[in-house]
N, C-alpha and C positions, 0 to 999 in steps of 0.2 A: 872854343864851345860858343862864344859870341858869334864867330862866323857860321856854325852849324845852324843855331837859331835863327841868324837873318837869311837863312835859304828859304824859307818859308814867312810869310805874312801873320799878323798876329791871327785873323780870322782863320787862317790856314789851322795853323797850332790848335787853337778852340774847336775846331770840327774835328779835327784829328783827336783830340783828347774824349770829345763827345762818342765820335764813331766806338773809340776803345773801351770807352765805359760802358757803352750801350752792349755792345759785345758780350764784356764781361758780365754784365748784367743778366743778360739772356740766358747764359748758362745756368743760374740760380732761378729766374721767373719759369723756365722750363720743367722743373721739378714741382710746380705748384699745379694742381688739378686742374681746376678752370684759372686761368690768369689773366682773363680780360680785364677785371676790373683793378687787379694789382698793376699791370702793364701801364693801365690810364692815369693812376695814382701816380706811378715812378714817372710817367712821362709830363706829366704836370709841374712835379717836384722840379726835375730837369729843365724845365721852361722857366720856371719861377727862380730857380739860382740863375740860371744864365742872362734873363733878361729883366727878371724883377716885375717892379710894376706894369711893366709894357704886355704883360701876359692878360691884361685887362682889354686888351684890343682884341686877343682872339678870342676870348671867353666871352665879351660881347655880341658876337657874331652867334656863337655857340646857342647863347640863352634866345636869341632871337629865333634861330633855324629851330631850333626844338619846340618854341611855343607857334610856330607857323606850323608845323607839322603836325602838333597835337591839334589845333585849333580849326585851319583853314579847310576848305572845301577839297575832298581827297584829289579830285580829278586835276584840279588846278594848283595844286601842292608843290609840283615841280617846278613849275612855271613861278612861283610868287617866290620860292626858295632861292632859285638860279639869281632871278633878278636881283632880289633883295642881297644875297651872298656877294655879289660882283657890285652892285652899288655900294655896300659898304666897304668893302676891298678899295675902291676908289676915292671914298670918303676919308678912309682911313690913310692913303698913302699922301692925299693933298691936306690933313689937318695942319700940319707945320705950317703952312701958308696963312691961316686963320685964326690958329688957336696958339697959346703959348706950350707948345710941345714940341720933341726934337723929331726929325723926319722917320719914318716907320722904314728901318734900312737892315743889312746883313741878318743875323738870327731871328729878329723879330718878324722880318719879312719873309722869311723861308716858312716859318711856324705857321704864318698867315696862309700862305700858298698852301702849304700841305692841308691844312684843316680846309680851306674852300673846298677843295677836291672830295675830302672824306664827308662834308656837309652834305654837296649837292649829290655825292655817288649815293651815300645811305638814302637818299631821300628818292631818287630814283629806284633803287633796290625794293624798297617800301611799297612805292606807287606801281610797279610792275609785278611785284607778288600779290597786290590787293588784286589788279586788276586781270590777274589770270588764276585766281584762287579757285575758278570752279573748273579749271583745266581738268580733263581726266588724263589725258596723256601730254604733258606737257614737251616741247621739243628742244626746249632749252630748261636751265636750272635756276629756280629762283629762289628767293629767300627759304630757308628751311623753319625760321621762325621769326617773329618780330622782336626788336631788341627793347630792352626797358629803357627807361629814359638814365638812370646811371650807367647801363653800359653803352649809349649813345657817348656819354660825356666821354667813358674810357676809350671808346674808338677814336673820338676827335683828338684825344690827347696820349693815345699809344704809342709809348717811346721808340718804337721799332719804326725807323722811318720818318718820326717826327721832324729831323734836320737835314734830311737828305732826300728823303723818299725812298724805295720806290712807293708806288701808289699801291694799294690792295682793299678789296672789299671786304664788307663787314660778313658775308657769308663765307670769304677766305676766312676770317677770323674765327668764326665759328667751327669751320672744318679744321683748324689749326688744335683744336681742343680733343680731337678723335684719342680716344686712348692709345690705340695702336704707333701713334706718333710718340708718344710718351718712351715706348721700349723702341723705336727705330733709330738708328746711328747716321747722324748727319755729318758724321767726320769726314768721309769721302766728298761731299759735296762743297764741304766748307774749305779743305785742303786744295781741289781744285781751284778754288776762289783767292785764298791766298797766294798761290803759285802766280797769279798774275801780278799780285804786287811787287815781285821779283825784276820785274820789268818796268812796271808803270810807274813806280814810284821813283826809281833813280832816271828814268828818261823826263819824268816831271818835274824833278827838282832840278837837274842840269839845265833843261830849256827854258825854264822858270826864272833860273838864274842868268843866263847869257842873253835872253831874249826878251826884256822886259815889254808889258804892253804899253808905258809910256813912251816908247820910241815912235809909237805911231801918231802920239799927239805932238809931238815935236816937229820942228821946223829942218830937224835932220833927214827926215824921210823922204824932203824934196831933192836933197844932196846927193843921192843915189839912183841908179837906174830904173826904169821899170820892173825890169826882170828881177831885179834884188828885191822891190818891192812887193813883189808876188811871191818871191822865196820867205821873204820878213813874215809876210803874212800867213804862210804856210806852217811857219814853224810856231807862230802864235797859236794856230789851231792845234798843234801838237802839245803845247801844253795844255790849253782847254781840254783836248780829250783825256789825255793821261789824268789830270787833275781827276775828271770824272771816273774813270775807269777804276782808280784806287778807291774813291769813296763810295763807289756802288760796290765792288768788290767785297766790303767790308760791311755794307748795308743789307745787301743780297743774304750772306751770311748768317748775319742776324735774324732774316726772317727764316732760314731754314734751319738753323737752330730751335726756333719757336714753332716750328711746323707750318709756319703761313705759306702757302703756293705749294705744298708738298702731296702729290697725288699718286694713285697707282698710275704707272708708266702705259698701261692696256686702254685707261680711261682717256688715252689724249687729251692731256690738259692742255690749255692754251694760255696766254697772258690775259690776268684778270679775269676772265670767263670761268677759268677752272675745269673740271673734268668736260668735255663734248660728249664722251661715249658713256651716256647715263647708266645703261646698263652695266656697262663693263666696270663702272665705280659704285654700283649698288652692290654688284656681287663682289666685291673685291675691298671696300670701303673700310672692313677692320680686320683685313687679311693679313697676316704676319708673313715675313720672310719673302715676298713678293718684291720686285722693283719697283723702286719709286720715282717720280720725275718732278725736278723743280721748275717746268719749262713755265709753269703758271707767275712763276717770280721772276722769271730771268728780263733783266730790264734793259740789256744790251745784247747785239747781236754784232760782237766786234767784227767778223769777219765782212759781212754785209756793211758797216758802218766805214772798214776801210775799202771794201773792193767791188761793192755792188755796182752796177752798172749806170744806174740812174739815180735822179734827186727823191723819185719817191720810194725808194727800196732803201736808200741809204736814211731819209727820215724815218721811215717805219720802224727801222732797227735800233734809233734812238731814241734813249726814256721810251721804251716800249710800253710801261704802264701809262704814262701821261698821254701818248698816243693814243691808245686804245680807251682813255677816258675820253678823250677828245672826240674818237668815232663813237662811240657809245651814245655819249649824253649830248654831243653837239652834232657833228658830221651826218648821224644817219635821223636827226630828229628836224633839221630846216629841210626846207622845200627849195629854197633859190641860192645861187651861188655860195655853194656847200664848203668849196674849198677856201675862198675868201672868208667866209663866215668864221670856219675853223681856225683860219690864220688868226684873225681879227680876235676871237676870245683867247688864244694863246697867246697873242701878243698883251693882252690887257691882263690876264692872270700873270705873267710875268712880271710886268710895271709898267710904269708910265714914260717912261725913256723914250725918246724918238727912235734911239738905234734899235729897239725892238721893233716898233713897229714898222720901221725902214726894212728889216731884215724879213719879217714875217711877210711883209708885204709883196717882198722881190721871192720869197719864197712860193707865193701863189701862183707869181707869173712863170717862173721856172718850172711848175709843174704843166702848166698851158703850153710852154716851149718845148718839153720834153715830150709831150703828146703827139704835137704838129711833126718834131723831127721823126720821132719812132714810126709815125704813120708813112712818111716819106721814104723810110730805108726800113721795109719790112723784115720780119724774121724766116729764116728757113725753113720750110714746112717740116723737114724731117730732123734737122736737130735743134730747135726752137729759140735760135740765136740768132741775132744779126752779125754781120760781116765781120770779121776779127780786126781789120783793118779800122773799122766805123766803132767799134766798141772800144779801142785802144785811142784814139783821136779823140772821141766823146768822153771817155771818161777821164782822160789827162789832161784836156782843155777845161771844158764847159764844166763839166760834173766837178773833179776836184778842184779846180781853182774857184769856183762856184760857191762851194761850199765853205772854203776858206774866207771868201769876202765877205760870204754873210756872217760869219762867225767873229771876225773883226768889228761889223755893227753892233752884234750882239753884245759885245763884251767892252765895247769902247762906251757905249749908252748915249751919252749926250750928243745932241745933232752936230753940235760945232766940232766934235772930236770925229765922229762919223765922217762929216763931210771934209774934213781935215784931209783924213786918209783916203777915202772914197775917190775923192776929186783928184788925188796921187794916181789913181789907177784908173783914170778918167770914168769912173762910173760904166764900165765896159758891160757889168752884169745887167744891170736894169736897162741898159741901152740897146742891149742884145733882145732882150725879153719883150719888149713892147711891141714892135712889128709883130712878131709871133701872138703875143696876147691879141692885137687888134685883129690881125688875119683868122685867130681862132675864132672870135666873137662873130665876125662877119660871115664866116662860113658856117657857124654853128647851123642845125637842122630845126628848125622852130618846132616846138611840140604842138601836134594837132588838136584842136579843140574836140571838147567833149562830143559836140555831135558829130566831128568828123571821125572819131574813133570808131573801129569796127566792133560790133557786138560779141 
């Protein structure tokens, strides 16, 4: 028994227990008519049990954000909330340096991360709905009603995804209360996700046991060949991926059971956005016995994570809800250096460790490298694909080995540990990216001044 327990860390066992407790709870919460408030109370109770008094960290920013939403200038509210929430997040993370408190880590940090997304997300939802309240024929879907203060707190602490994700909007939570979903059978959707566990869990347990991350921190990594170091990095990435594949299989199942992200397939739902064919959704919203889709809550596209041709497609397929959050509330709203700014926000959100900034900083350069290389090797007009030899070579060298290197930076966290391993593989990826990045900046076509633009 001790050997079995020892296969997973204490945190892994706690996360596993939380996931299955949440899964069981969702079966009962589903039966409640409007379950938003009940789900919020349950989530807050779970947080209180797991992290105790540290729940005050997340509760503090919830109160501050709601006050800003209530009293700030409506046009400026998203900016104030975004700035305040991220500033608060940084203060909380550094609090142990100047106050007699423990570092915010593990479960406390995860709750803080998820609530940060929800606070900023609902602020933009409210603001967008207010800005477009007079639109007669909106081209996209906005909040169908404004949340009450109690509903906001219930959304912040909603137990579904509180410890793992995925992120979902408040509108998706409203949509999950549709009467037709109380009678809809989620069994096939849940079954397909649990089938993933049949291979992801064993692979995670085995690779996690035989290929510990600490090996990359030790001097033993210098005693093996360069090729062996790359192989070990690949196996560490397998550990990371299968852990996430397993956790999100259960987390998505909880969403599905509660009806979060479930829409008529004909409405063409997209991650976070929900139905994109509004006419089809309005016509089928309360129809029974129609095909439903969970695409709006699918947080992973595993085939693309594993087999896509490039960095951009691979990144978009990973943690899709957070990727979309970044696209909606950061990338689409900044004017300059969009990729770099988005990666910076993502790194700050994940944590203050140097490894996050090193990895996400290189990701931004990888995107530029890829753009330049893809321009040099154009696609076939008939097939839309680049030559097979190029796709094979690029995928199994720069793309796959690059993701594996970036994953080690993300997992090792500390600058000294990341440097210890990255220097053993000669910082090959950033060094490869730099000349392409410089070339891209120098050859970028300058935007014409306003006076030069054609009328």
